[in-house]
LUMDREN-943067 format. One line per field, with one value per residue (C-alpha): residue number from 1; residue in one letter; x, z, y. Coordinates in steps of 0.2 Angstrom, whole numbers. Each point is the difference from the previous one (the first is absolute). Layout:
// LUMDREN-943067
num <- (NUM,...) $
residuo <- (A,...) $
u <- (X,...) $
w <- (Z,...) $
v <- (Y,...) $
***
This chain:
// LUMDREN-943067
num <- (1,2,3,4,5,6,7,8,9,10,11,12,13,14,15,16,17,18,19,20,21,22,23,24,25,26,27,28,29,30,31,32,33,34,35,36,37,38,39,40,41,42,43,44,45,46,47,48,49,50,51,52,53,54,55,56,57,58,59,60,61,62,63,64,65,66,67,68,69,70,71,72,73,74,75,76,77,78,79,80,81,82,83,84,85,86,87,88,89,90,91,92,93,94,95,96,97,98,99,100,101,102,103,104,105,106,107,108,109,110,111,112,113,114,115,116,117,118,119,120,121,122,123,124,125,126,127,128,129,130,131,132,133,134,135,136,137,138,139,140,141,142,143,144,145,146,147,148,149,150,151,152,153,154,155,156,157,158,159,160,161,162,163,164,165,166,167,168,169,170,171,172,173,174,175,176,177,178,179,180,181,182,183,184,185,186,187,188,189,190,191,192,193,194,195,196,197,198,199,200,201,202,203,204,205,206,207,208,209,210,211,212,213,214,215,216,217,218,219,220,221,222,223,224,225,226,227,228,229,230,231,232,233,234,235,236,237,238,239,240,241,242,243,244,245,246,247,248,249,250,251,252,253,254,255,256,257,258,259,260,261,262,263,264,265,266,267,268,269,270,271,272,273,274,275,276,277,278,279,280,281,282,283,284,285,286,287,288,289,290,291,292,293,294,295,296,297,298,299,300,301,302,303,304,305,306,307,308,309,310,311,312,313,314,315,316,317,318,319,320,321,322,323,324,325,326,327,328,329,330,331,332,333,334,335,336,337,338,339,340,341,342,343,344,345,346,347,348,349,350,351,352,353,354,355,356,357,358,359,360,361,362,363,364,365,366,367,368,369,370,371,372,373,374,375,376,377,378,379,380,381,382,383,384,385,386,387,388,389,390,391,392,393,394,395,396,397,398,399,400,401,402,403,404,405,406,407,408,409,410,411,412,413,414,415,416,417,418,419,420,421,422,423,424,425,426,427,428,429,430,431,432,433,434,435,436,437,438,439,440,441,442,443,444,445,446,447,448,449,450,451,452,453,454,455,456,457,458,459,460,461,462,463,464,465,466,467,468,469,470,471,472,473,474,475,476,477,478,479,480,481,482,483,484,485,486,487,488,489,490,491,492,493,494,495,496,497,498,499,500,501,502,503,504,505,506,507,508,509,510,511,512,513,514,515,516,517,518,519,520,521,522,523,524,525,526,527,528,529,530,531,532,533,534,535,536,537,538,539,540,541,542,543,544,545,546,547,548,549,550,551,552,553,554,555,556,557,558,559,560,561,562,563,564,565,566,567,568,569,570,571,572,573,574,575,576,577,578,579,580,581,582,583,584,585,586,587,588,589,590,591,592,593,594,595,596,597,598,599,600,601,602,603,604,605,606,607,608,609,610,611,612,613,614,615,616,617,618,619,620,621,622,623,624,625,626,627,628,629,630,631,632,633,634,635,636,637,638,639,640,641,642,643,644,645,646,647,648,649,650,651,652,653,654,655,656,657,658,659,660,661,662,663,664,665,666,667,668,669,670,671,672,673,674,675,676,677,678,679,680,681,682,683,684,685,686,687,688,689,690,691,692,693,694,695,696,697,698,699,700,701,702,703,704,705,706,707,708,709,710,711,712,713,714,715,716,717,718,719,720,721,722,723,724,725,726,727,728,729,730,731,732,733,734,735,736,737,738,739,740,741,742,743,744,745,746,747,748,749,750,751,752,753,754,755,756) $
residuo <- (M,S,A,L,Q,I,V,A,A,V,I,T,L,G,I,T,V,I,G,I,A,L,A,I,P,A,I,R,E,F,I,A,T,F,Q,L,G,R,P,E,N,R,G,D,R,K,G,R,R,V,G,T,L,V,R,E,I,F,G,H,T,R,M,S,R,L,P,I,V,A,M,A,H,W,V,T,M,I,S,F,L,I,L,S,L,A,V,L,A,S,Y,F,Q,V,W,D,P,T,F,T,L,P,I,I,G,N,F,V,L,F,D,W,V,V,E,L,L,G,W,T,G,L,I,G,I,S,W,L,I,W,N,R,R,D,K,H,P,A,R,S,A,G,Q,D,G,R,R,S,R,F,F,G,S,T,F,W,Q,A,Y,F,V,E,L,V,I,L,I,E,I,I,C,V,L,S,L,R,G,L,E,Y,A,I,G,K,Y,E,G,E,G,A,A,N,A,L,H,F,P,L,T,A,W,Y,G,G,W,L,H,H,L,D,L,G,T,V,K,A,L,I,V,V,I,S,T,V,K,I,I,T,A,M,T,W,L,I,V,L,A,R,N,I,T,M,G,V,A,W,H,R,F,L,A,F,F,N,I,F,F,K,R,H,A,D,G,R,T,S,L,G,A,L,Q,P,M,T,V,D,G,K,P,V,T,M,E,L,L,E,D,L,D,E,D,A,T,F,G,V,G,A,V,E,E,F,T,W,K,G,L,L,D,F,S,T,C,T,E,C,G,R,C,Q,S,Q,C,P,A,W,N,T,D,K,P,L,S,P,K,L,L,M,M,S,L,R,E,H,A,H,A,K,A,P,Y,L,T,A,A,K,A,A,A,G,T,G,P,A,T,P,D,N,P,I,M,E,I,P,L,I,G,A,T,G,Y,D,E,A,A,P,L,T,A,Y,N,P,L,G,D,A,D,A,I,I,D,E,D,V,L,W,S,C,T,T,C,G,A,C,V,E,Q,C,P,V,D,I,E,H,V,D,H,I,V,D,M,R,R,Y,Q,T,L,I,E,S,A,F,P,S,E,L,G,G,L,F,K,N,L,E,G,K,Q,N,P,W,G,M,A,A,R,A,R,L,D,W,A,K,G,L,P,F,E,V,K,V,F,G,Q,D,V,E,N,L,S,E,V,D,Y,L,F,W,V,G,C,A,G,A,Y,E,D,R,A,K,K,T,T,R,A,V,A,E,L,L,D,T,A,G,V,S,F,A,V,L,G,D,G,E,A,C,T,G,D,P,A,R,R,A,G,N,E,M,L,F,Q,A,L,A,T,Q,N,V,E,T,L,N,E,A,G,A,T,K,I,V,V,T,C,A,H,C,F,N,T,L,K,N,E,Y,P,Q,V,G,G,D,Y,E,V,L,H,H,T,Q,L,L,N,K,L,V,R,E,K,R,L,V,P,V,A,R,P,D,E,A,D,H,S,D,S,A,A,S,T,G,A,S,V,T,Y,H,D,P,C,Y,L,G,R,H,N,G,V,Y,A,P,P,R,E,L,I,G,A,L,P,G,V,E,Y,R,E,M,E,R,S,R,E,K,S,F,C,C,G,A,G,G,A,R,M,W,M,E,E,K,L,G,S,R,I,N,L,N,R,T,K,E,A,V,A,T,G,A,D,R,I,A,I,G,C,P,F,C,R,V,M,M,T,D,G,L,T,A,E,Q,S,D,G,N,A,R,E,E,V,E,V,V,D,V,A,N,L,L,L,A,A,V,R,R,G,K,E,P,A,A,A,E) $
u <- (155,0,-17,-4,-1,-11,-12,-1,-2,-15,-7,0,-5,-14,-7,1,-9,-13,1,-2,-16,-8,2,-5,-18,1,1,-10,-11,0,-2,-16,-7,5,-10,-16,3,-12,11,10,13,15,9,4,16,12,15,-5,-4,15,8,-11,2,19,-2,-12,8,21,-5,-11,-9,-18,13,5,-15,10,18,10,-13,4,19,-3,-9,10,13,-7,-11,18,9,-13,-1,20,5,-13,13,13,-16,4,19,-4,-8,17,11,-7,7,16,3,11,-12,-4,-12,5,6,-6,7,17,-2,3,-11,-16,8,1,-18,-4,9,-7,-15,-1,5,-11,-15,4,-4,-13,-9,6,-7,-17,-1,2,-13,-12,3,0,-18,-5,-19,1,13,-13,-15,-19,-9,11,14,-9,10,15,0,2,-15,-9,16,5,14,7,3,8,12,1,4,13,7,4,8,12,7,0,12,9,5,5,13,5,5,8,11,4,4,12,9,1,6,-10,9,16,14,-2,0,-3,-4,-14,-5,-7,-14,-3,0,-12,2,17,4,-10,4,18,-4,-7,17,3,-11,9,-6,-13,-10,-3,-4,-13,-7,-4,-9,-9,-5,-4,-12,-9,-1,-7,-12,-7,-4,-10,-10,-4,-8,-7,-11,-2,-9,-10,-6,-5,-7,16,-1,18,8,-7,-1,18,-8,-17,5,10,-16,-11,12,1,-19,-3,-15,14,11,12,2,-16,-9,-16,-12,-9,-12,-10,2,-15,-15,2,-14,6,19,-7,-2,-20,-4,-21,3,3,-11,-15,9,3,-13,-8,11,15,11,7,14,9,-10,11,19,1,-9,17,8,18,8,-9,3,19,-1,-9,14,16,-4,17,-12,15,-15,5,-18,-7,11,-6,-21,-11,-12,11,9,-17,-5,-11,1,9,19,4,14,-15,-11,13,5,-20,-2,15,-4,-16,3,13,-10,-13,10,2,-20,-6,16,-7,-19,9,7,-15,-11,-12,9,-6,-8,4,15,-7,-6,13,-8,15,-9,-17,9,-6,16,-10,-9,-2,15,0,17,-9,-4,11,11,16,5,13,-13,0,-10,1,-10,-16,-8,1,-16,11,17,2,-11,-11,6,20,-8,-9,12,13,2,9,14,14,10,0,6,12,7,2,17,-5,-14,-16,-16,-11,-11,-8,-3,-9,-12,-1,-7,-11,-10,-4,-8,-9,-4,-7,-1,-8,11,10,-3,-16,7,6,-22,0,16,-7,-16,7,13,-14,-13,10,15,10,4,-11,-14,-1,-8,8,-7,11,18,1,-2,18,3,-12,8,16,5,3,-10,1,-2,-12,2,-15,-7,15,12,-3,15,15,8,1,6,15,-6,-18,3,-13,-6,-3,-16,9,9,-21,-12,13,4,16,5,-10,15,11,-8,-2,17,5,-11,8,18,-3,-9,14,15,-12,-5,-14,-13,-16,-13,-12,-13,-14,8,11,-2,11,14,-5,12,-7,-12,12,13,-16,-3,-14,9,-15,-4,16,-1,-18,7,21,-12,-9,14,11,-13,-3,16,6,-14,3,19,10,18,6,-6,3,-7,-1,-4,14,-17,-3,17,5,-17,0,21,-1,-15,-12,11,-5,-17,6,6,18,1,17,-5,7,-2,-2,17,10,-9,2,20,3,-10,11,14,-3,-2,-19,-5,12,-3,7,-6,-1,-19,-3,5,-17,-13,-16,-14,7,1,14,13,-3,13,21,10,6,-7,-1,-6,-11,4,-17,4,-9,12,14,3,-14,7,19,-7,12,11,-14,-10,15,11,-16,-1,21,-3,-9,7,4,-8,9,-1,-1,-3,-8,8,-11,0,4,-1,-5,-12,-14,-17,-14,-12,-14,7,-7,-17,4,-7,-19,1,5,13,-7,17,16,3,-1,12,-2,4,17,4,-7,11,18,-6,-2,16,11,-5,-6,-12,-10,0,-3,-10,0,-16,-19,-3,18,-8,-16,9,14,-13,-9,15,7,-18,2,16,-4,-14,8,13,14,5,-1,-17,10,7,-11,1,-2,4,17,-10,-6,17,7,-17,2,19,-3,-14,12,-12,-18,-16,-6,-17,-12,-7,-20) $
w <- (-75,3,-9,18,4,-15,4,19,-5,-12,14,14,-13,-7,19,6,-13,4,19,-4,-12,13,15,-6,-4,17,8,-9,5,19,-2,-10,16,14,-10,-1,20,10,4,16,8,4,-4,14,10,-15,10,15,-11,-10,19,5,-20,4,19,-4,-15,5,19,-3,13,-6,-6,20,5,-6,6,-10,-15,-1,0,-11,-15,7,-8,-15,-5,3,-11,-13,1,0,-13,-10,-3,-8,-13,-10,3,-6,-19,-2,5,-14,-11,10,13,9,3,17,4,3,13,11,-8,4,20,11,14,-15,-3,20,-1,-16,6,16,-7,-11,15,11,-13,-6,17,3,-13,1,17,-4,-13,13,11,-11,-5,19,3,-14,3,-6,16,11,11,0,-18,-15,12,2,15,-12,-3,-17,-1,-17,-6,-17,-2,-13,-3,18,-6,-18,7,15,-14,-8,13,2,-18,1,15,-5,-15,9,8,-13,-8,11,1,-18,1,16,-13,-16,9,-4,12,-1,10,7,15,18,-12,-12,16,11,-14,1,20,-1,-18,-1,9,-14,-14,2,-7,-14,-4,-10,-15,-15,-1,-13,8,15,-10,-12,18,7,-16,2,20,-5,-13,12,11,-11,-9,20,3,-14,1,16,-8,-12,12,10,-15,-3,17,4,19,2,19,6,-13,-4,18,-2,-11,9,20,-4,-5,14,13,-8,0,18,11,12,-8,13,-1,17,-6,-10,17,14,-9,-15,-17,0,-15,-14,-13,-16,8,16,19,3,18,3,-9,-14,-3,-3,-15,-7,-16,5,-12,7,3,20,2,-11,-13,-14,-2,-10,15,13,0,-10,16,1,-17,1,18,-9,-13,12,10,-1,7,15,8,19,1,-3,16,11,-6,15,-11,-12,15,4,-17,-4,-20,2,-4,-2,-14,-9,0,-5,-15,-5,1,-12,-12,-4,1,-15,-10,2,-4,-20,0,10,-8,-17,8,7,-18,-8,12,-11,-18,-4,4,17,0,-3,13,12,12,13,-1,9,13,17,11,16,1,2,-10,6,9,13,-16,-11,-7,11,10,-11,-17,-10,-16,-12,-13,6,4,21,12,6,5,17,11,14,9,1,0,17,9,3,18,-5,11,-10,-1,-19,-3,16,-5,-21,-4,-18,9,-4,8,1,14,-12,-13,9,9,-17,-5,15,-2,-18,5,16,-5,-22,2,17,0,18,12,7,19,-5,-4,18,2,-10,8,19,-8,-7,13,16,-4,5,-4,12,-1,17,9,0,19,3,-7,18,9,1,12,14,18,-5,18,-10,-12,-21,-4,-14,-14,1,18,7,-11,-12,-9,-2,2,19,2,-4,-14,-9,5,-17,6,-14,-4,5,17,2,-6,3,16,-1,-6,12,13,-11,0,18,4,-8,5,17,-5,-7,17,10,-12,3,-20,0,-14,-9,-8,-14,7,-12,-11,-5,-16,-10,-7,-16,-2,-5,-11,-9,-2,-5,-15,6,-2,0,20,4,-8,11,16,-2,-4,16,12,-8,2,17,8,-8,8,15,-1,-2,-2,8,-2,10,-7,4,-17,-11,-15,9,2,-21,-4,13,-5,-16,-8,10,-8,-21,8,9,16,7,17,12,1,11,3,20,1,-7,13,15,-4,1,16,6,-5,8,18,-1,-1,10,-2,18,-1,-11,-10,9,16,-1,7,-7,-9,-16,-12,-8,14,6,-6,-1,-9,-12,-16,-18,-12,-15,-11,-7,-19,3,12,-6,-20,-4,13,6,18,10,12,13,4,0,10,12,2,4,14,10,15,-2,-19,-12,-15,-15,-18,-15,-16,-8,6,-4,-18,0,10,-6,2,11,-15,7,-12,-18,7,2,22,-9,-14,2,-4,-11,-12,8,17,13,2,16,5,-11,10,17,-2,-3,17,10,-6,9,15,6,14,-5,-21,3,-17,-1,-12,8,-18,2,19,-8,-12,9,16,-12,-7,18,6,-15,4,19,-6,-11,16,-12,13,19,8,10,-16,-4,-12,8,-7,7,8,12,3,4,13,9,2,6,12,10,4,4,-5,-17,-1,-6,-17,4) $
v <- (-18,-18,-12,-1,14,6,-14,4,19,-4,-13,15,13,-10,-6,20,5,-15,5,19,-1,-13,10,19,-9,-8,13,11,-14,5,18,-1,-15,14,13,-10,0,13,18,-1,12,-3,11,11,3,-9,4,-11,-14,2,-3,-14,-8,2,-10,-13,-9,4,-2,-14,4,-7,-18,0,-11,-15,8,-16,2,17,1,-12,10,16,-5,-8,14,12,-13,2,18,1,-13,5,12,-14,-3,14,-5,-16,11,6,-17,-8,14,-2,-9,14,10,10,10,19,11,-15,-15,3,6,-12,3,-6,-15,-5,4,-9,-15,-1,3,-14,-13,5,2,-17,-7,9,-6,-18,0,9,-13,-13,8,1,-19,-3,7,-6,-6,-17,-1,12,-6,4,-5,-1,10,16,3,7,17,-5,-11,8,10,-1,-12,0,18,0,-12,9,17,-10,-11,16,10,-17,-1,23,-2,-15,9,16,-12,-9,14,7,-16,2,20,-3,-14,10,13,14,13,5,-10,-18,-8,10,17,-11,-11,16,2,-16,-6,-16,-6,1,-17,-7,11,-5,-15,7,8,-19,3,11,15,-1,-11,8,13,-12,-4,15,2,-14,4,16,-7,-10,14,11,-15,-2,15,4,-16,7,14,-9,-10,12,10,-14,-3,15,-6,-8,8,-7,6,15,7,4,17,2,-1,16,9,-11,7,16,2,-9,6,12,9,-4,-18,-4,-15,1,-5,9,8,-7,13,10,-6,8,8,8,3,7,-7,-5,11,3,15,-7,-15,14,6,-15,-9,-13,-13,5,-16,-3,-11,-12,-13,1,-2,16,8,-1,16,0,-2,-17,-5,4,-11,-14,1,0,-16,-10,-17,-1,-6,10,6,-17,-7,12,0,-7,-4,-11,-8,-3,-10,11,5,18,4,19,-7,-11,13,13,-13,-2,20,4,-15,9,13,-3,-10,10,18,-3,2,13,10,-3,1,20,5,-6,10,12,-2,-16,-18,-7,-14,-15,-12,-13,-9,9,15,-10,-8,6,6,-10,-14,-18,-8,-17,-2,-14,-10,-2,16,0,16,6,-2,16,-1,15,-8,5,-16,3,4,13,3,4,-11,8,-13,9,17,-2,-11,13,8,16,-4,7,-12,-1,19,-2,-18,9,5,11,8,-7,6,-13,3,18,-12,-14,15,10,-18,-3,16,1,-17,6,18,-4,-22,-2,-15,-3,-13,-1,4,16,5,-1,10,14,1,4,11,11,-3,-3,9,-18,-17,-6,10,3,17,14,3,-16,9,3,-18,-4,15,-5,-4,11,6,18,9,-3,18,2,14,9,-2,0,8,15,0,-15,15,-2,-16,-10,-11,-9,-17,-7,-17,-9,-9,-18,12,3,-15,-16,-7,-7,17,12,-8,9,17,0,-5,12,14,-5,1,18,4,-8,11,17,3,6,-6,-1,-10,3,-9,-2,9,-10,-12,-11,7,-10,-10,-20,12,7,-17,-11,14,9,20,7,-4,2,19,0,-4,7,19,-4,-2,13,12,-5,-2,19,8,-8,7,-18,1,-15,-16,-17,-17,-17,-8,-1,3,15,6,-2,9,13,3,-4,2,14,13,-5,7,13,-5,3,-7,-7,-15,-13,-19,-6,-7,14,10,-11,-4,18,2,-15,9,14,-8,5,-20,-8,-19,-8,-17,-14,-3,-20,8,13,-14,3,-2,7,-11,11,-1,-19,-13,-1,13,-4,9,-2,17,0,15,6,2,18,8,-11,0,13,14,-9,0,-14,5,8,-15,-12,14,-1,-15,0,12,-14,-5,-20,-2,-9,3,-13,8,-11,-4,9,18,18,5,-20,-3,-12,8,-4,-2,13,16,3,1,-21,3,1,-16,-18,-6,-15,-5,-9,0,15,13,3,-18,0,18,-7,-19,10,11,-16,-8,14,-6,14,4,12,7,19,10,22,-4,-5,-9,-10,-3,-7,-12,-7,-2,-9,-10,-6,-5,-11,-5,-3,-13,-12,0,11,12,1,6,16,7,18,14,15,19,7,17,-16,-8,18,3,-16,6,16,-6,-5,-16,11,-7,10,8,-12,4,0) $
***
């Protein structure tokens, strides 16, 4: 053995021992931190979970939202996994430069894979580095470049990780050329080149070097490769919150333990509020202690899966780039929120662990300021501190600013975009629950909402007897359960009108249109009338889980007693709650959005659109303009429930209608701003979300902005009115529900029934 090999062996052995010695405590710290979280069962259907993990990791299904980035990341990731074997081989090459891995080392297909991944990995990581530089905040729009999805990300960590991968790949490719030159496989020429299809071309240049020099270069490069890999491990171990690196390990667990074993996005139903691991129901509330805590008021009150979520964040900023709050200059960035919670969790964890270990056995752990910092409060971000600041030393007023918490519309764009399946919305609502139920610290406007829901069972505080006013003047009878129908099995569907559909003037037009279309198609239906109450969606999203439970329990009792099995609904929020959340309280029904049912009726020829909507010359403003249409995806219909095709198919079935898609559509659709109980809160920060979305709709040049949710109709109509007042939109442009478009096309221009 040469002196070079001895030195290389000592260096590689020493740095490896240091790396492993530091990595083991880091892993233990992760485990100890996650064990601080509340219990949560995420281990069901393990076979399905393994299938989901394999599909998402190797299919990059979550990364595919950005196709070019996905391809570059895929080859880089696969290169990182496969070429890790090259690091293992390097330990032996330090001792014997002619070493090859047993069995696979002489397998020609393995060599081809290594060479292909080496070159594609080089291209992939080079592109990712360039993309990060190209999208740097310094070259992006917005204050301090906040339109960059990398705004707030820790750049040195990202560049360090990317540089390590780049060096490793370059070392692998260099070694391949040297291995060709050394002639380590029997035979020269074509036989040897067969194992080096993409590196023999420069490996041949190295034949001019003597054999000793080539072996020495292999030892040196192998040493560099090991030092680089172990330096990476050491830096990781010393930076436990380095999500851009740790996600390479944690993402496997976070994906495996995602909410749905079959891989569905963690949207739709909110996770139930739990106490001691049990979902809170009206029955459980009676047995709870008076000092029971609801929601999350401290970082250790998140579940272990929540703490895993925070640590897994890779700071890619996909969530941030899609967030309607962030894009309208509000302080909420889902990425920065996860980063702050991650930093705080790991800064506080050692003290919590020590306190847990000392409980009942000795004195409490020494006071530390971090133990006293409230999780939520006024941080002063708008006065001095940058949004990305986190101070673990204990002189901060709070970790998460209350404006951050209440800016969320729960649209789900963050969850939809996240490539490692972080469940942002659940965590935000959990913190809202604590603020609402324990601290009574919620926006003042929500006080009126809660009062109306408690007293009148609707957000507007209207009388129950007015719930049927929308049906006045219709040329047919609307059957009411308990008056005209004794059991809902007597009709095809229960028509769940919803509070907006019953009380809000613009939404009433949609309610009437759906009723007329169902009557025209010969579909029998009944309504609950004054027996219907708010589903509880705004209460739950605002954190008032108790009020939601009360409303949901009341409605489920009514629905079950009425014999409801199939329900059609016009409100996307009612649709989501009835379909996904009522099963949590004993209500399992087949729930259809009106666009789904109407589309089915059109396909079955039970409704036949025969006239272009604008040919219907009547007073209903829903059918009095031109023939080009754009469609706005309601968040709770689209992202939360995956209903994208039926509304578009309905529009496509209308004669003579030109459809124009907005740039942000389907999974990437931009929120109208009404979700998460924001419908009843003033928008005081940044610009208005509904204006942002309306501008995009107007920019398509469409005559109509079609929607499928009454909340969206209110927000988009208000936005359009503002745009028209400023002269930025034509006066004839209007917002209209898809049902109204269909009704106008089906009527053949007949005069509609007048609304009283």
